[in-house]
C-alpha positions in Angstrom: 0.0 -12.9 0.4 1.6 -9.8 1.9 2.3 -10.2 5.6 3.3 -13.1 7.8 0.1 -15.2 7.6 0.5 -18.6 6.0 -2.1 -19.5 3.3 -2.4 -22.2 0.7 -1.4 -19.7 -2.0 1.6 -18.3 -0.1 2.9 -21.8 0.7 3.2 -22.4 -3.1 5.4 -19.3 -3.5 9.1 -19.1 -3.0 10.4 -16.3 -0.7 13.5 -14.7 -2.4 15.7 -12.6 -0.2 19.0 -11.2 -1.7 20.5 -11.3 1.7 20.3 -15.1 1.8 23.2 -16.4 -0.2 22.5 -20.2 -0.6 19.7 -21.9 -2.5 16.9 -22.9 -0.1 14.4 -25.7 0.0 10.7 -24.9 0.3 10.8 -25.8 4.0 13.7 -23.5 4.6 12.1 -20.8 2.5 8.9 -20.9 4.7 11.1 -20.8 7.9 12.9 -17.7 6.6 9.7 -16.1 5.5 8.2 -16.5 9.0 11.2 -14.6 10.6 11.3 -11.8 8.0 9.4 -8.5 8.4 6.7 -7.9 5.9 7.9 -6.6 2.5 8.1 -2.9 1.9 8.3 -3.1 -1.9 5.9 -4.9 -4.2 6.3 -5.5 -7.9 3.2 -6.7 -9.8 3.5 -7.5 -13.5 0.4 -8.6 -15.5 0.8 -10.6 -18.7 -2.0 -9.2 -20.8 -4.2 -6.1 -20.4 -3.8 -3.8 -17.4 -5.3 -0.5 -16.7 -5.1 2.6 -14.4 -7.9 1.4 -12.1 -6.0 -1.8 -11.3 -2.9 0.3 -10.6 -4.8 2.7 -8.4 -6.4 -0.2 -6.4 -2.9 -1.7 -5.9 -1.5 1.7 -4.7 -4.5 2.1 -2.3 -3.9 -1.5 -1.0 -0.2 -0.7 -0.6 -1.0 2.3 1.5 -3.3 0.3 3.7 -0.4 -2.2 4.3 2.3 0.5 4.8 4.3 -0.5 1.7 7.0 1.9 0.7 6.8 1.3 -3.1 4.4 -0.4 -5.4 5.5 -1.0 -9.0 2.9 -2.1 -11.6 3.5 -3.2 -15.2 1.6 -4.9 -17.9 2.2 -6.1 -21.5 -0.7 -4.0 -22.8 -2.3 -0.9 -21.3 -6.0 -0.9 -22.2 -9.0 1.4 -21.5 -11.9 0.1 -19.4 -14.0 -1.1 -22.5 -11.0 -3.0 -23.9 -10.4 -4.5 -20.5 -13.9 -5.8 -20.0 -13.9 -7.1 -23.6 -11.0 -9.4 -22.8 
């Protein structure tokens, strides 16, 4: 979902840009997204268990996409055994 390619998943998301002052419709949001450069900051928050391996995979993915900052959070930090037991 990072980048300019349109997919079924990305079409369901709303593109929020603090530089755009007025509320946008979905069609306008897609048009604005097509003109915008790819994001440089990504925030991922997981409701439930998260772990360091997920975070590290996200950081590696961010480096491959030239992201400046990757922020990861979760409601519960678990070890690998607890994660697979969920």
